[in-house]
C-alpha positions as CSV (number, residue, x, y, z in Angstrom):
1,X,13.7,36.7,-51.6
2,X,15.7,38.9,-49.3
3,X,13.6,40.5,-46.6
4,X,16.1,41.7,-44.0
5,X,15.4,45.3,-43.2
6,X,12.3,45.5,-45.4
7,X,8.8,46.7,-44.4
8,X,6.1,44.2,-45.0
9,X,2.6,45.8,-45.3
10,X,-0.4,43.5,-45.1
11,X,-2.8,43.9,-48.0
12,X,-6.0,43.5,-46.0
13,X,-5.2,44.6,-42.4
14,X,-2.7,47.3,-43.4
15,X,-0.3,46.5,-40.5
16,X,3.4,47.2,-41.2
17,X,6.2,45.0,-40.0
18,X,9.9,45.7,-40.2
19,X,12.0,42.5,-40.7
20,X,14.8,42.3,-38.1
21,X,16.3,38.9,-38.9
22,X,15.7,35.2,-39.8
23,X,14.6,32.9,-37.0
24,X,14.3,29.7,-39.0
25,X,13.2,28.0,-42.2
26,X,11.5,24.8,-43.2
27,X,10.0,23.1,-46.2
28,X,7.1,25.4,-46.6
29,X,8.3,28.8,-45.5
30,X,10.6,31.0,-43.4
31,X,10.1,32.6,-40.0
32,X,11.4,36.1,-39.2
33,X,11.7,38.3,-36.2
34,X,9.8,41.5,-37.0
35,X,8.9,44.8,-35.4
36,X,5.3,46.0,-35.5
37,X,5.7,49.6,-36.6
38,X,2.5,50.7,-34.9
39,X,2.8,49.0,-31.5
40,X,6.7,48.9,-31.4
41,X,6.4,45.3,-30.3
42,X,8.3,42.3,-31.6
43,X,6.6,39.3,-33.2
44,X,7.5,36.2,-35.3
45,X,6.3,36.3,-38.9
46,X,6.0,33.1,-40.9
47,X,5.8,33.7,-44.7
48,X,5.3,31.4,-47.6
49,X,4.0,31.2,-51.2
50,X,1.9,28.2,-50.1
51,X,-1.5,29.6,-49.0
52,X,-2.7,26.2,-47.8
53,X,0.2,25.7,-45.5
54,X,-0.1,29.2,-44.0
55,X,-3.9,29.2,-43.6
56,X,-3.8,25.7,-42.1
57,X,-1.2,26.6,-39.5
58,X,-3.2,29.8,-38.6
59,X,-6.3,27.6,-38.2
60,X,-4.5,25.2,-35.9
61,X,-3.0,28.0,-33.8
62,X,-6.5,29.4,-33.2
63,X,-8.2,26.0,-32.8
64,X,-5.8,24.7,-30.1
65,X,-5.1,28.0,-28.3
66,X,-6.7,26.5,-25.1
67,X,-3.8,24.1,-24.8
68,X,-1.5,26.8,-23.5
69,X,1.8,25.3,-24.8
70,X,1.6,27.0,-28.2
71,X,2.3,30.6,-29.2
72,X,-0.6,33.1,-29.7
73,X,-1.7,33.9,-33.2
74,X,-1.9,37.6,-33.9
75,X,-3.1,37.9,-37.5
76,X,-3.2,36.3,-41.0
77,X,-2.6,38.4,-44.1
78,X,-0.7,38.6,-47.4
79,X,1.3,41.0,-49.5
80,X,2.7,41.3,-53.0
81,X,6.2,41.8,-54.2
82,X,7.7,41.6,-57.7
83,X,4.4,40.3,-59.0
84,X,4.3,37.4,-56.5
85,X,1.8,37.0,-53.6
86,X,3.2,35.9,-50.2
87,X,1.0,34.8,-47.4
88,X,2.0,35.3,-43.7
89,X,0.9,34.7,-40.2
90,X,2.1,36.9,-37.3
91,X,2.5,35.0,-34.0
92,X,3.9,35.7,-30.5
93,X,7.6,36.1,-30.4
94,X,9.3,33.8,-27.8
95,X,12.4,35.1,-26.2
96,X,14.6,32.1,-25.8
97,X,16.1,29.2,-27.9
98,X,14.7,26.2,-29.5
99,X,15.5,22.9,-27.8
100,X,18.3,22.0,-30.2
101,X,20.1,25.3,-29.5
102,X,19.4,25.0,-25.8
103,X,21.0,21.5,-25.3
104,X,24.1,22.7,-27.1
105,X,24.6,25.5,-24.6
106,X,23.4,23.6,-21.5
107,X,24.5,20.1,-20.4
108,X,21.1,18.8,-19.2
109,X,20.9,15.6,-17.2
110,X,18.6,12.7,-17.8
111,X,15.9,13.8,-15.4
112,X,15.7,17.2,-17.0
113,X,15.5,15.6,-20.5
114,X,12.7,13.3,-19.4
115,X,10.8,16.2,-17.8
116,X,10.9,18.2,-21.0
117,X,9.6,15.3,-23.1
118,X,6.8,14.7,-20.6
119,X,5.6,18.3,-21.0
120,X,5.7,18.0,-24.8
121,X,3.9,14.7,-24.5
122,X,1.1,16.1,-22.4
123,X,0.4,18.7,-25.1
124,X,0.3,16.1,-27.8
125,X,-2.0,14.0,-25.7
126,X,-4.5,16.8,-25.8
127,X,-4.3,16.8,-29.6
128,X,-4.9,13.1,-29.7
129,X,-8.0,13.5,-27.5
130,X,-9.4,15.9,-30.2
131,X,-8.7,13.5,-33.1
132,X,-5.4,14.9,-34.4
133,X,-1.7,14.0,-34.4
134,X,1.2,16.5,-34.2
135,X,3.2,14.9,-37.1
136,X,6.3,17.0,-37.5
137,X,7.9,16.8,-34.1
138,X,11.5,17.8,-33.8
139,X,13.9,19.7,-31.4
140,X,13.6,22.9,-33.6
141,X,9.8,22.9,-32.9
142,X,10.2,23.2,-29.1
143,X,11.1,26.5,-27.6
144,X,12.5,27.3,-24.1
145,X,10.7,30.6,-23.2
146,X,13.2,32.3,-20.9
147,X,11.0,35.3,-20.2
148,X,7.9,33.4,-19.1
149,X,9.6,30.2,-17.8
150,X,7.6,27.9,-20.2
151,X,8.2,25.3,-22.8
152,X,6.2,26.0,-26.0
153,X,5.7,23.9,-29.1
154,X,5.8,25.9,-32.4
155,X,5.1,25.2,-36.1
156,X,1.7,23.4,-36.1
157,X,1.8,22.9,-39.8
158,X,2.3,19.2,-39.5
159,X,-0.9,18.6,-37.5
160,X,-3.4,16.4,-39.3
161,X,-6.6,14.4,-38.4
162,X,-6.1,10.8,-37.3
163,X,-6.6,8.6,-40.3
164,X,-5.2,11.0,-42.9
165,X,-1.7,11.1,-44.4
166,X,1.3,12.8,-42.8
167,X,2.4,15.4,-45.2
168,X,5.0,17.4,-43.3
169,X,7.7,15.5,-41.4
170,X,11.4,15.5,-40.6
171,X,13.3,12.3,-41.7
172,X,14.9,11.6,-38.3
173,X,11.5,11.5,-36.5
174,X,9.6,9.8,-39.4
175,X,8.9,6.1,-38.7
176,X,8.5,5.4,-42.5
177,X,12.1,6.5,-43.1
178,X,13.2,3.9,-40.5
179,X,10.9,1.2,-42.0
180,X,9.0,1.2,-38.7
181,X,5.6,1.9,-40.1
182,X,3.7,4.1,-42.6
183,X,2.9,7.8,-42.9
184,X,-0.7,7.2,-42.0
185,X,-1.7,9.5,-39.2
186,X,-2.2,7.5,-36.0
187,X,-1.2,8.1,-32.4
188,X,1.7,5.7,-32.7
189,X,3.3,7.9,-35.4
190,X,3.7,10.5,-32.6
191,X,4.8,7.7,-30.3
192,X,7.7,6.9,-32.6
193,X,8.6,10.6,-33.0
194,X,8.6,11.5,-29.3
195,X,10.7,8.3,-28.5
196,X,13.2,9.3,-31.2
197,X,13.2,12.9,-29.7
198,X,14.2,11.6,-26.3
199,X,16.8,9.3,-27.9
200,X,18.2,12.3,-29.8
201,X,18.4,14.3,-26.6
202,X,20.3,11.5,-24.9
203,X,22.8,10.8,-27.8
204,X,23.3,14.6,-28.5
205,X,24.7,13.6,-31.9
206,X,22.0,13.9,-34.7
207,X,24.3,13.1,-37.6
208,X,25.6,9.9,-36.0
209,X,22.0,8.9,-35.0
210,X,20.8,9.3,-38.6
211,X,23.3,6.7,-39.8
212,X,22.3,4.1,-37.2
213,X,19.6,1.4,-37.4
214,X,17.0,1.0,-34.7
215,X,18.9,-2.0,-33.5
216,X,22.1,0.1,-33.3
217,X,20.2,2.7,-31.3
218,X,18.9,0.2,-28.7
219,X,22.4,-1.2,-28.3
220,X,23.8,2.3,-28.0
221,X,21.3,3.1,-25.2
222,X,22.3,-0.1,-23.4
223,X,26.0,0.8,-23.6
224,X,25.3,4.2,-22.1
225,X,23.7,2.5,-19.1
226,X,21.3,5.4,-18.6
227,X,18.5,3.4,-17.0
228,X,17.4,-0.2,-17.8
229,X,13.7,0.5,-17.5
230,X,13.9,3.7,-19.6
231,X,15.9,1.8,-22.3
232,X,13.2,-0.8,-22.5
233,X,10.5,1.8,-22.7
234,X,12.3,3.6,-25.5
235,X,12.7,0.4,-27.4
236,X,8.9,-0.3,-27.1
237,X,8.2,3.3,-28.2
238,X,10.4,3.0,-31.3
239,X,9.0,-0.4,-32.2
240,X,5.5,0.7,-31.2
241,X,4.7,-2.7,-29.8
242,X,2.0,-3.2,-27.1
243,X,2.3,0.5,-26.2
244,X,0.1,3.5,-26.7
245,X,1.2,7.1,-26.7
246,X,-0.6,8.0,-23.5
247,X,0.9,4.9,-21.8
248,X,4.4,5.9,-22.8
249,X,3.9,9.4,-21.2
250,X,2.4,7.7,-18.1
251,X,5.4,5.4,-17.7
252,X,7.8,8.4,-18.2
253,X,6.1,10.2,-15.3
254,X,6.6,7.2,-13.1
255,X,10.3,7.1,-14.0
256,X,10.7,10.8,-13.6
257,X,9.9,10.4,-9.9
258,X,12.7,7.9,-9.3
259,X,15.4,9.6,-11.5
260,X,17.8,11.8,-9.6
261,X,19.5,15.1,-10.6
262,X,23.2,14.7,-10.9
263,X,25.1,17.1,-8.8
264,X,27.1,19.8,-10.7
265,X,26.9,17.9,-14.0
266,X,24.0,18.9,-16.2
267,X,22.1,20.9,-13.6
268,X,20.2,23.9,-15.1
269,X,18.1,26.1,-12.9
270,X,15.9,27.5,-15.7
271,X,14.8,24.1,-17.1
272,X,14.5,22.6,-13.6
273,X,12.1,25.5,-12.6
274,X,10.0,25.1,-15.7
275,X,9.6,21.3,-15.2
276,X,8.9,21.6,-11.5
277,X,6.3,24.3,-12.2
278,X,4.6,22.1,-14.7
279,X,4.3,19.1,-12.2
280,X,3.2,21.4,-9.4
281,X,0.5,22.8,-11.7
282,X,-0.7,19.3,-12.6
283,X,-0.9,18.4,-8.9
284,X,-2.9,21.6,-8.1
285,X,-5.3,20.8,-10.9
286,X,-5.8,17.3,-9.6
287,X,-6.5,18.5,-6.1
288,X,-9.0,21.1,-7.3
289,X,-10.8,18.4,-9.3
290,X,-10.8,16.1,-6.3
291,X,-12.4,18.8,-4.1
292,X,-15.1,19.5,-6.7
293,X,-15.9,15.7,-7.0
294,X,-16.1,15.4,-3.2
295,X,-18.5,18.4,-2.9
296,X,-20.7,17.0,-5.6
297,X,-20.9,13.6,-3.9
298,X,-21.8,15.2,-0.5
């Protein structure tokens, strides 16, 4: 189905969207940049023949909107073409690149990479607290929002309740593919995925990484001499031994404080600003909570 340049008109809401170009595609659908004819605003439109996938993602976007690190959901609708019904959701358009594209263009250093993973991990922690796991975590599902100076996680179609089966996944981040566990949804599934994400960011060679074993990866990290404690933590994360997801993020935060930015090599003002803003916001929230507790106790 070729949509470039076409006008998609929703059957139920009647809104019209002109397709500008393809933003990405996955196993259940495609995402396009579109122009809302009425408001003259740009949005991202995800379309699929799979009604369950589209309605589920729409539900997840609305359910977890309070998290703040996910795009806004605008509407859910469908339209018919050539006798087929296509279902779509319209979401906030993020001006920027996904993390895979971003690291290709920018030589980020270790502290910046760890900072990005911490921000993603904090969002996933909130999902865990509500009884869900993220599931399909990958570089393409993380956006660097240049306009608003934020890191946002997109494509919530892989989110499932803890205890169920993981249906949507990417082989590189899927522990079952590596024989490191099952596809049963538990918090350690996300622990493996986020550990592999940081490994991928460090190696910056996804095709090479896919042909390695977990043992090879650990040896590769040691040869890179990035940081002994970080290498040990990543090994524990990949093996999921005596380590919970929230503990992994907590340990990363401790390491982040001791890591130093390398001068000239890998320094990037945009990512550095986003990361520092995140940590400043966390500190302010803690101080406000502390003040409230003190007042209650008085």
